[in-house]
C-alpha positions as CSV (number, residue, x, y, z in Angstrom):
1,M,-85.4,-189.7,33.7
2,L,-86.6,-186.1,33.5
3,I,-84.4,-183.6,35.5
4,G,-85.5,-179.9,35.9
5,Y,-83.4,-176.9,36.2
6,A,-84.9,-173.8,37.6
7,R,-83.1,-170.3,37.6
8,V,-84.0,-166.8,38.7
9,S,-81.5,-164.0,38.3
10,T,-81.9,-162.1,41.9
11,R,-82.8,-163.1,45.3
12,D,-85.9,-160.9,45.1
13,Q,-87.2,-163.3,42.5
14,K,-89.2,-166.4,43.5
15,P,-88.8,-169.6,41.3
16,H,-92.4,-170.9,42.4
17,L,-94.0,-170.7,39.1
18,Q,-91.0,-172.7,37.4
19,L,-90.8,-175.3,40.3
20,D,-94.5,-176.0,40.0
21,A,-94.3,-176.3,36.3
22,L,-91.3,-178.8,36.4
23,Q,-92.9,-180.9,39.1
24,E,-96.0,-181.1,37.0
25,A,-94.2,-182.1,33.9
26,G,-92.9,-185.0,36.0
27,C,-89.3,-184.1,36.7
28,E,-87.9,-186.8,39.3
29,R,-85.2,-184.4,40.5
30,I,-84.9,-180.2,40.2
31,F,-82.0,-178.2,40.7
32,E,-82.4,-174.6,41.5
33,E,-80.4,-171.5,41.4
34,T,-80.1,-167.8,41.8
35,A,-77.7,-166.4,39.2
36,S,-77.6,-164.3,36.2
37,G,-78.5,-166.3,33.1
38,A,-75.2,-164.6,31.2
39,K,-72.9,-166.1,34.0
40,R,-71.2,-169.2,32.6
41,D,-70.1,-170.4,36.1
42,R,-73.5,-171.5,37.6
43,P,-72.9,-174.2,40.2
44,E,-76.2,-175.7,40.1
45,L,-76.3,-176.0,36.3
46,K,-73.0,-177.6,36.5
47,A,-74.4,-180.0,39.0
48,V,-77.4,-180.9,36.9
49,L,-75.4,-181.6,33.9
50,D,-72.8,-183.9,36.0
51,F,-75.7,-185.6,37.4
52,M,-77.6,-186.4,34.2
53,R,-76.8,-189.6,32.2
54,A,-77.5,-190.9,28.6
55,G,-81.4,-191.0,28.0
56,D,-82.1,-188.4,30.6
57,N,-83.8,-185.2,29.6
58,L,-83.0,-181.7,30.9
59,V,-86.4,-179.9,31.6
60,V,-86.4,-176.0,31.8
61,W,-89.5,-173.7,32.2
62,K,-88.5,-171.4,29.5
63,L,-85.4,-171.2,27.2
64,D,-83.8,-168.0,28.8
65,R,-83.7,-170.0,32.2
66,L,-81.0,-172.1,30.6
67,A,-78.9,-169.4,28.8
68,R,-78.9,-165.8,27.6
69,S,-77.0,-166.2,24.2
70,T,-77.7,-168.1,20.9
71,R,-74.3,-169.7,21.0
72,Q,-74.4,-170.5,24.7
73,L,-77.8,-172.3,24.0
74,L,-76.6,-174.3,20.9
75,E,-73.4,-175.2,22.8
76,T,-75.2,-176.8,25.9
77,V,-77.7,-178.6,23.5
78,E,-74.8,-179.7,21.4
79,A,-73.0,-181.1,24.6
80,L,-76.2,-182.5,25.9
81,E,-76.8,-184.3,22.5
82,L,-73.1,-185.8,22.6
83,R,-73.9,-187.4,25.9
84,G,-77.3,-188.6,24.8
85,I,-79.3,-186.5,26.8
86,G,-82.3,-184.5,25.6
87,L,-83.6,-181.0,26.4
88,K,-87.3,-180.1,27.1
89,I,-88.7,-176.6,27.4
90,L,-92.1,-176.3,28.9
91,T,-93.5,-172.9,27.7
92,Q,-92.4,-173.4,24.0
93,N,-93.2,-176.9,23.9
94,I,-89.6,-177.9,22.3
95,D,-88.2,-181.3,22.5
96,T,-84.7,-181.7,21.2
97,T,-85.0,-185.1,21.1
98,N,-86.5,-185.0,17.4
99,A,-85.4,-183.2,14.2
100,G,-88.3,-180.7,14.4
101,G,-87.7,-180.0,18.1
102,R,-84.2,-178.9,17.2
103,L,-85.1,-176.7,14.4
104,I,-87.6,-174.9,16.4
105,F,-85.2,-174.6,19.4
106,T,-82.5,-172.9,17.3
107,V,-85.0,-170.4,15.7
108,F,-86.6,-169.8,19.2
109,S,-83.2,-169.2,20.7
110,A,-82.1,-166.7,17.9
111,I,-85.6,-164.8,18.4
112,A,-85.0,-164.6,22.2
113,E,-81.5,-163.4,21.6
114,F,-82.7,-160.9,19.3
115,E,-85.3,-159.6,21.6
116,R,-82.7,-159.3,24.3
117,E,-80.7,-157.0,22.0
118,I,-83.7,-154.9,21.1
119,I,-84.4,-154.2,24.9
120,R,-80.3,-153.1,25.4
121,E,-80.8,-150.8,22.5
122,R,-84.0,-149.2,23.6
123,T,-82.7,-148.6,27.3
124,R,-79.5,-147.4,25.7
125,A,-81.2,-145.0,23.6
126,G,-83.8,-143.7,26.4
127,L,-80.7,-143.3,28.8
128,D,-79.0,-141.1,26.0
129,A,-81.9,-138.9,25.3
130,A,-82.3,-138.2,29.0
131,R,-78.7,-137.4,29.4
132,S,-79.0,-135.0,26.6
133,R,-82.0,-133.3,28.5
134,G,-79.6,-132.9,31.6
135,R,-81.1,-135.8,33.5
136,T,-79.1,-138.7,34.8
137,G,-80.1,-142.0,35.8
138,G,-79.6,-143.6,39.4
139,R,-81.1,-143.1,42.7
140,P,-81.1,-139.5,43.9
141,R,-78.3,-138.7,46.4
142,A,-79.1,-139.5,50.0
143,L,-76.9,-136.5,51.3
144,S,-76.7,-133.1,49.8
145,D,-73.6,-131.0,49.8
146,K,-74.8,-129.2,52.8
147,D,-75.7,-132.5,54.7
148,L,-72.0,-133.2,54.1
149,K,-70.6,-130.1,55.0
150,E,-72.7,-130.4,58.3
151,A,-71.5,-134.0,59.0
152,R,-67.9,-133.0,58.4
153,V,-68.5,-130.2,60.9
154,L,-70.2,-132.3,63.7
155,L,-67.5,-135.3,63.4
156,T,-64.6,-132.7,64.4
157,D,-66.3,-133.0,67.9
158,P,-64.9,-136.3,69.4
159,E,-67.9,-136.6,71.9
160,I,-70.2,-137.1,68.6
161,T,-70.1,-140.4,67.1
162,V,-70.5,-141.2,63.2
163,E,-73.9,-143.0,64.5
164,D,-75.2,-139.8,66.2
165,V,-74.5,-137.9,62.9
166,A,-76.2,-140.4,60.6
167,R,-79.2,-140.4,62.9
168,R,-79.4,-136.6,62.8
169,L,-79.1,-136.6,59.0
170,G,-81.7,-139.3,58.6
171,V,-79.4,-142.0,57.1
172,G,-77.6,-145.1,58.4
173,P,-73.9,-145.1,59.4
174,S,-72.9,-147.1,56.1
175,T,-74.3,-144.3,53.9
176,L,-72.3,-141.9,56.0
177,Y,-69.3,-143.9,55.7
178,R,-69.9,-144.3,51.8
179,Y,-70.2,-140.5,51.4
180,L,-67.1,-139.8,53.9
181,P,-64.8,-142.9,53.8
182,A,-62.8,-142.8,57.0
183,A,-64.9,-140.0,58.1
184,R,-63.7,-139.8,61.6
185,H,-59.9,-139.9,60.9
186,S,-59.8,-137.7,57.9
187,I,-61.7,-134.9,59.2
188,R,-60.0,-134.9,62.6
189,D,-56.4,-135.3,60.8
190,A,-57.3,-132.3,58.3
191,G,-58.0,-130.2,61.6
192,L,-61.6,-129.2,60.1
């Protein structure tokens, strides 16, 4: 029996391409999950592994959908082999039910991990270079120091709500609370 496993990392991503490929490959059942590949605790991966029996084949669209590190991939394949379960990776045309497929799998998983490490190093180097030029990463602040000062003053008036102040500053109340935790209480208590 061919059993499919599809995974995307975030809710913004859609698994349609993976699901179509798994259905086209003839998977009789497909387990779908939204979770980082780096996480070991993935409920749907555990469910698919629990569901499978000797003679079944786990089918994934791409190597990195199953795991993020070579060690994790090799451990997974070894555990599958011990149970008599094969692994098929569609985009790399890998089938671990034969010796050649196992060799290719090992090489590809090492290359995939190497690629991720290079990307991580480049990202770190780029951030360090930007920092050395005085730039910091991340989103620009939603509220300036001037805005925060104005908010503190406005919130001393018991007639003005946090929602009113947020609206006036063009942000949501949650943004105002993030910048000024317990805004209403601390400002009144401080006597500002």
